[in-house]
C-alpha positions in Angstrom: 72.0 43.5 -60.3 74.8 45.2 -60.8 76.9 45.2 -63.9 79.8 42.7 -62.4 77.0 40.6 -61.0 74.9 40.0 -64.7 78.6 39.0 -66.1 79.3 36.4 -63.8 75.9 34.8 -63.6 76.5 35.2 -67.7 80.3 33.6 -67.3 78.5 30.0 -65.1 75.6 29.8 -67.4 77.8 29.4 -70.3 80.4 27.3 -68.7 76.9 25.4 -67.5 75.9 25.1 -71.1 78.9 24.0 -72.5 79.2 21.8 -69.5 76.4 20.1 -69.8 76.8 18.3 -73.1 80.3 16.2 -72.3 79.1 15.6 -68.6 76.5 14.2 -70.2 78.2 12.3 -73.0 80.1 10.4 -69.7 77.4 9.9 -68.2 75.5 8.4 -71.4 79.0 6.1 -71.4 78.9 5.1 -68.0 75.1 3.7 -68.9 75.9 2.0 -72.1 78.9 -0.1 -70.3 77.2 -1.4 -67.2 74.4 -2.6 -70.0 74.2 -6.5 -69.7 76.0 -8.7 -73.0 78.1 -5.1 -74.0 80.5 -5.6 -76.4 83.3 -3.1 -77.6 82.8 -1.3 -80.2 85.7 0.8 -80.4 88.6 -0.8 -79.8 89.7 -4.7 -81.2 89.7 -7.6 -79.1 93.8 -6.9 -78.8 93.3 -3.0 -77.9 90.2 -3.8 -75.9 92.4 -6.8 -73.5 96.2 -4.3 -73.7 93.3 -1.8 -71.6 92.0 -4.6 -69.7 95.5 -5.5 -68.4 96.4 -1.9 -67.5 92.7 -0.7 -65.8 93.4 -3.8 -63.7 97.3 -2.3 -62.6 96.4 1.2 -62.0 93.0 -0.5 -59.7 93.1 -4.0 -58.6 91.3 -6.5 -57.1 92.5 -5.6 -53.3 89.4 -6.4 -50.9 87.2 -4.4 -53.0 86.6 -4.3 -57.0 89.2 -3.2 -59.4 89.0 -2.1 -62.9 88.0 -5.1 -64.6 85.1 -5.6 -62.1 83.3 -2.5 -62.5 83.6 -2.6 -66.2 86.2 0.0 -67.0 87.3 -1.5 -69.9 83.8 -1.2 -70.9 83.4 2.9 -70.0 86.9 3.3 -71.6 85.3 2.3 -74.8 82.4 3.8 -74.9 84.3 6.7 -74.6 86.0 7.0 -77.1 83.6 5.0 -79.3 80.7 8.5 -78.0 82.2 11.2 -76.9 85.3 11.4 -78.3 86.6 13.8 -81.8 88.6 11.6 -83.8 91.9 13.6 -83.1 91.8 12.3 -79.7 91.0 9.0 -81.0 93.8 9.3 -82.4 96.3 9.7 -79.9 95.2 8.0 -77.9 95.6 4.8 -80.6 99.4 6.6 -81.7 99.8 5.8 -77.7 98.5 2.9 -76.9 100.7 1.6 -79.8 103.5 3.0 -79.2 102.6 1.9 -75.1 102.6 -1.9 -76.6 106.3 -1.8 -78.0 107.9 0.1 -74.6 108.4 -3.1 -73.3 110.9 -4.7 -75.9 107.7 -7.1 -76.6 103.9 -6.6 -77.2 102.5 -5.9 -73.0 100.9 -8.9 -73.1 103.5 -11.1 -73.9 105.7 -9.7 -70.4 105.0 -11.1 -67.1 102.7 -9.3 -64.3 105.8 -8.4 -62.4 107.0 -6.7 -65.6 103.7 -5.2 -66.6 103.7 -3.8 -62.9 107.2 -2.4 -63.7 106.6 -1.0 -67.3 103.2 1.4 -65.9 104.8 2.6 -62.8 108.0 3.5 -64.4 105.8 5.5 -67.8 103.5 7.0 -65.4 106.0 8.0 -62.9 107.8 9.0 -66.2 104.3 11.3 -66.9 103.6 13.0 -63.4 107.3 14.4 -62.8 107.8 15.5 -66.2 107.9 19.5 -66.4 104.6 21.3 -66.6 104.1 21.9 -70.1 106.2 19.5 -71.6 104.9 17.1 -74.6 105.1 13.5 -73.0 106.6 10.3 -75.2 103.3 9.0 -75.8 103.7 5.6 -74.2 103.9 8.0 -71.2 101.3 9.7 -72.2 98.8 6.3 -73.4 99.7 5.1 -69.1 98.1 8.7 -67.6 95.1 8.8 -70.4 94.1 5.8 -69.2 95.3 6.3 -65.4 92.3 8.8 -65.6 89.4 7.1 -68.0 90.5 4.6 -65.4 89.4 6.6 -62.5 86.5 8.2 -63.6 85.4 5.0 -64.9 85.6 3.4 -61.5 84.6 6.0 -59.5 81.3 6.3 -61.9 80.7 2.4 -61.1 78.0 0.9 -57.9 81.7 -0.9 -56.8 83.3 2.5 -56.6 80.5 4.5 -55.5 79.7 1.6 -52.5 82.0 0.0 -51.7 85.8 2.1 -52.1 83.9 5.7 -51.4 81.7 6.0 -48.1 78.4 6.0 -49.2 74.5 6.6 -46.7 71.7 5.8 -48.6 69.7 7.2 -46.0 72.5 9.7 -44.0 71.3 9.6 -40.3 71.1 13.4 -37.2 73.9 15.8 -38.6 76.1 16.6 -36.2 78.4 19.6 -36.5 80.8 19.0 -33.9 82.5 15.6 -34.4 86.0 14.6 -34.5 87.9 14.4 -37.5 88.8 10.7 -36.4 85.1 9.7 -36.7 83.9 11.3 -39.9 84.5 9.2 -43.1 86.5 6.7 -41.2 89.3 7.7 -43.8 87.2 7.5 -47.3 86.2 10.2 -49.3 81.9 10.5 -49.6 80.5 8.8 -53.1 78.1 11.9 -54.6 75.5 8.9 -56.2 75.7 4.9 -57.1 73.5 4.4 -60.1 72.8 6.7 -62.4 69.4 7.4 -63.2 68.4 8.8 -65.7 
């Protein structure tokens, strides 16, 4: 092994050592959110309801379960309880307060069409902002909530088995098939349940 290969190996080992505790904390937050009878630990009831409403707009129920059905609000609560630092918690709560005022009256008092329009407008503002620019707190809240909702949803059983393509025991491997026959337009799920 030459010096370059050794440095690559050591850097990969260092990154793995740093990433493993974070990944484990996320998986533990997911497992805690799936516990029957679990209640929010970090957010107050009004904040928890607001997070659920935003998550439901991000991933609504259609012919598949939505974010609320998959337990995403409780996952977000567990992430802030167990994973995020005090600074990150403060940033999110500050952004949530700004978001709640962005519609002219409290978010939960808006009708469903106004809620969707507000979340869509702030999301578009966040994703079209120049890279490296500071987002308005209300747009930052929508973007953070979307990322957490997607993470929680695609870790959940409905997200893995009903939205992503899932085959618990794949059949024969066919290495050369037309793309139209591969996947039916869905990405592949990695695993359906958390096993610790």
